[in-house]
C-alpha positions in Angstrom: 0.0 0.0 0.0 2.8 2.4 0.9 4.6 1.8 -2.4 1.4 2.3 -4.4 0.7 5.6 -2.6 4.3 6.8 -3.2 4.0 6.0 -6.9 0.7 7.8 -7.2 2.0 10.9 -5.4 5.1 11.1 -7.5 3.0 10.8 -10.7 0.7 13.6 -9.5 3.7 15.7 -8.7 5.1 15.3 -12.1 1.8 15.8 -14.1 -0.4 18.0 -12.0 1.4 19.5 -9.0 4.0 21.4 -11.1 6.9 19.6 -9.5 6.5 21.5 -6.3 6.5 18.4 -4.1 9.8 16.5 -4.3 9.8 13.4 -2.2 12.2 15.0 0.3 9.5 17.6 1.1 6.9 14.9 1.4 9.3 13.0 3.8 9.7 16.1 6.0 5.9 16.5 6.2 5.4 12.8 7.0 8.0 12.9 9.7 5.7 15.0 11.8 3.3 12.1 12.2 3.9 9.2 14.6 6.0 6.7 12.7 4.8 3.5 14.4 1.4 2.0 14.1 -1.2 2.9 16.7 -3.9 0.3 17.3 -2.7 -1.4 14.1 -3.0 1.8 12.0 -0.2 4.0 10.8 -0.5 7.8 10.9 2.1 8.3 8.2 0.2 5.8 5.9 -3.1 7.7 6.5 -1.4 11.1 5.8 0.0 9.6 2.6 -3.5 8.3 1.7 -5.1 11.8 2.2 -2.3 13.4 0.2 -3.0 11.0 -2.6 -6.6 12.2 -2.7 -5.7 15.9 -2.8 -7.1 17.9 -5.7 -4.6 20.5 -6.9 -5.4 22.8 -9.8 -2.3 24.1 -11.5 -2.1 27.4 -13.5 -3.0 25.6 -16.8 -6.1 24.0 -15.3 -7.2 27.2 -13.7 -7.1 29.0 -17.1 -9.1 26.2 -18.6 -11.7 26.6 -15.9 -11.9 30.3 -16.5 -12.7 29.6 -20.1 -15.4 27.1 -19.1 -17.0 29.5 -16.7 -17.3 32.3 -19.3 -18.6 29.8 -21.9 -21.2 28.2 -19.6 -22.4 31.2 -17.6 -22.0 34.1 -19.9 -21.4 33.3 -23.6 -23.8 30.4 -24.1 -26.8 32.0 -22.3 -26.5 35.1 -24.5 -26.3 33.0 -27.7 -29.3 30.8 -26.6 -31.4 33.9 -26.0 -30.4 35.5 -29.3 -31.1 32.3 -31.3 -34.5 31.9 -29.7 -35.5 35.4 -30.8 -34.2 34.8 -34.3 -35.9 31.6 -35.3 -33.0 29.5 -33.9 -30.6 30.6 -36.6 -27.0 29.4 -36.6 -25.8 32.1 -38.9 -23.1 33.9 -36.9 -23.2 36.8 -39.3 -26.7 37.5 -38.0 -25.9 36.7 -34.3 -22.5 38.4 -34.0 -23.5 42.1 -33.8 -26.3 41.3 -31.3 -23.9 39.1 -29.2 -21.3 41.9 -29.1 -24.0 44.4 -28.0 -25.2 42.1 -25.3 -21.6 41.4 -24.0 -20.9 45.1 -23.9 -23.7 45.5 -21.4 -21.9 43.3 -18.9 -19.2 44.3 -16.5 -16.9 41.9 -14.6 -15.8 42.5 -11.0 -13.5 40.5 -8.7 -14.7 39.6 -5.3 -12.6 41.0 -2.4 -9.7 43.3 -1.9 -7.6 44.2 -5.1 -4.8 42.0 -3.7 -7.0 39.0 -3.2 -7.5 36.0 -5.4 -10.9 37.0 -6.8 -9.5 40.1 -8.5 -6.2 38.3 -9.2 -8.1 35.9 -11.6 -9.6 38.7 -13.7 -6.4 39.2 -15.6 -6.3 35.5 -16.7 -10.1 35.5 -17.2 -9.8 38.4 -19.7 -6.8 36.8 -21.5 -8.3 33.4 -21.9 -11.7 34.7 -23.1 -10.2 37.5 -25.3 -12.2 40.2 -23.7 -11.8 43.9 -23.8 -10.5 45.7 -20.7 -13.5 48.0 -21.0 -15.6 45.1 -19.7 -13.8 45.2 -16.3 -14.4 47.8 -13.6 -13.6 48.7 -10.1 -16.6 48.9 -7.9 -16.3 52.7 -7.5 -16.5 53.0 -11.3 -20.1 51.7 -11.3 -21.6 54.9 -10.0 -22.0 58.2 -11.8 -23.6 61.5 -11.0 -23.6 63.2 -7.6 -23.8 61.8 -4.2 -27.3 63.2 -3.9 -28.4 61.8 -7.2 -26.2 58.8 -8.1 -26.9 56.6 -11.1 -25.5 53.3 -12.3 -23.0 53.2 -15.2 -25.0 53.7 -18.4 -26.2 50.7 -20.4 -25.2 48.0 -17.9 -27.6 45.1 -17.8 -25.5 42.6 -15.7 -22.7 42.7 -13.2 -20.7 39.5 -12.9 -18.8 39.0 -9.7 -16.0 36.4 -10.1 -14.3 34.4 -7.4 -12.0 31.4 -7.3 -13.6 29.8 -4.3 -16.6 30.0 -2.0 -16.3 27.9 1.1 -18.5 29.1 4.0 -19.7 32.0 1.9 -18.5 34.5 4.5 -16.3 36.6 2.2 -18.9 36.9 -0.5 -21.5 38.0 2.0 -19.2 40.5 3.7 -17.8 41.9 0.5 -21.1 42.3 -1.4 -23.4 43.6 1.4 -23.0 47.3 1.1 -22.1 47.3 -2.6 -25.2 45.4 -3.7 -27.5 47.4 -1.4 -26.2 50.6 -3.0 -26.7 49.2 -6.5 -30.2 48.1 -5.7 -31.1 51.5 -4.3 -30.3 52.9 -7.8 -31.4 50.1 -10.1 -33.8 47.1 -9.7 -33.3 45.9 -13.2 -29.5 45.1 -13.2 -28.8 41.4 -12.9 -26.3 40.7 -10.1 -24.4 37.4 -10.6 -21.9 35.6 -8.4 -19.9 33.0 -10.2 -17.1 31.3 -8.2 -15.0 28.6 -9.9 -15.4 26.3 -6.9 -17.9 26.4 -4.1 -19.4 24.2 -1.4 -23.1 23.5 -1.6 -23.6 25.0 1.9 -21.6 28.1 1.0 -23.7 28.7 -2.1 -26.9 28.3 -0.1 -25.7 30.9 2.4 -24.8 33.4 -0.3 -28.2 32.9 -1.9 -30.1 33.4 1.3 -28.0 36.3 2.8 -27.2 38.5 -0.2 -28.9 40.4 -3.0 -27.3 38.5 -5.8 -29.8 37.6 -8.6 -28.2 34.3 -9.4 -25.4 32.3 -7.7 -23.7 29.5 -9.5 -20.4 27.7 -9.2 -18.6 26.0 -12.1 -17.6 23.2 -9.8 -19.9 22.6 -6.8 -18.6 20.5 -3.9 -21.3 18.7 -2.0 -21.1 17.1 1.4 -19.2 14.1 0.0 -16.1 16.3 -0.4 -15.8 16.8 3.3 -12.8 14.5 3.7 -13.4 12.8 7.0 -17.2 13.0 7.4 -19.3 9.8 7.3 -20.4 10.7 3.7 -16.8 11.2 2.5 -16.2 10.0 -1.1 -12.5 9.4 -0.3 -13.1 6.4 2.0 -15.2 4.3 -0.3 -13.6 0.9 -1.2 -10.5 1.5 0.9 -8.0 -1.2 1.8 -7.9 -2.8 5.3 -4.9 -0.7 6.2 -6.9 2.5 6.0 -9.5 3.4 8.6 -11.8 6.4 8.3 -12.3 6.9 12.1 -8.6 6.7 12.6 -8.0 9.3 9.9 -10.7 11.6 11.3 -9.2 11.4 14.8 -5.7 12.1 13.5 -6.7 15.1 11.5 -8.7 16.6 14.4 -5.9 16.0 16.9 -3.1 17.6 14.8 -5.5 20.3 13.5 -6.4 21.3 17.1 -2.7 21.8 17.8 -1.7 23.8 14.7 -5.0 25.7 14.1 -7.0 25.6 17.3 -9.8 27.9 16.0 -10.4 25.8 12.9 -8.8 22.3 13.3 -10.8 21.0 10.3 -10.5 24.1 8.2 -12.5 27.3 8.2 -16.2 26.5 8.4 -15.3 22.9 9.2 -15.2 22.3 5.5 -12.5 19.5 5.7 -11.5 20.0 2.0 -8.6 18.4 0.1 -8.3 21.3 -2.3 -5.7 23.7 -3.5 -4.8 26.1 -6.3 -1.5 27.1 -7.9 -1.9 30.6 -6.5 -3.0 29.6 -3.0 -4.7 27.0 -0.7 -8.1 27.8 0.7 -8.2 27.9 4.5 -11.3 25.6 4.2 -8.8 22.8 3.4 -7.6 20.6 6.2 -4.9 22.5 8.1 -2.5 19.6 8.2 -1.8 20.4 4.5 -1.3 24.2 4.7 -0.8 25.5 8.2 2.6 26.7 9.6 1.2 26.0 13.1 1.5 28.0 16.3 4.4 29.2 18.4 4.0 26.1 20.7 3.3 23.7 17.9 5.1 24.8 14.6 4.2 22.7 11.6 5.9 22.1 8.2 3.1 22.3 5.6 3.1 20.3 2.4 1.1 23.0 0.5 1.9 26.3 2.3 -0.9 28.9 2.3 -0.3 32.6 1.9 -2.4 34.2 4.6 -4.2 37.5 4.3 -2.7 38.9 7.5 -6.2 39.7 8.8 -6.8 36.7 11.1 -9.8 34.5 10.8 
């Protein structure tokens, strides 16, 4: 089992993980777990097993997903509407000017601070979908007129808020609250869309119920089965006898409590095995990304760049 996991991880490192995990680094990470079996189960073997299930999206894959998001949530819906109004024509010479007009009535905005990942992705989103810079705005550019009589940027029918990940939904709710309220005070007709690349089902539900977004959709929705150590976990189906889910859950919680006491299973208890080339969500199990505390330092396998603003 150990040899099979090592071979799988080395293959993942070569093909998907951009070579960022040489086996020496994996060895240093594994050395933090108890080397000898406990009750017949090995901590190091279970850590290797969880690492072998880790979903890491490199820069190339992220660009592919950005193209898919634009195609599925923006481009295709426009074309479907246009074709329906024009007797289902496939003639692009007829559709193209109407498509261009419709696209020019959309503006794309990144979720979060200008230094955060939501806005960071806009650059690649624009490149991959060959979009004009005119379609991207800062939030303050949405408003025209005076403070006493503000109006929304002329001709805009839809505002698309882009994000890389929605875990608990907290950031999307916090970021959008005042902005969406101000927009709604000025315009009831503007469609307000929130489109993260990845999101948990519970996070999307919170955003839908606690914000003024018109529609909320994720390109890749993570249901409860993506919670790594829950009873419904997809990762522990058809496992070998040397791997035990209860043992893995206790191990993750024990080490997580030492290195991230406020969120031992990741922010929002999401328990994810997920990472991106530009960062690792704090909703992922901390044993993968945390540097630990003063009393319990930790050598992460996928270091996370924190925002410096606490939890």
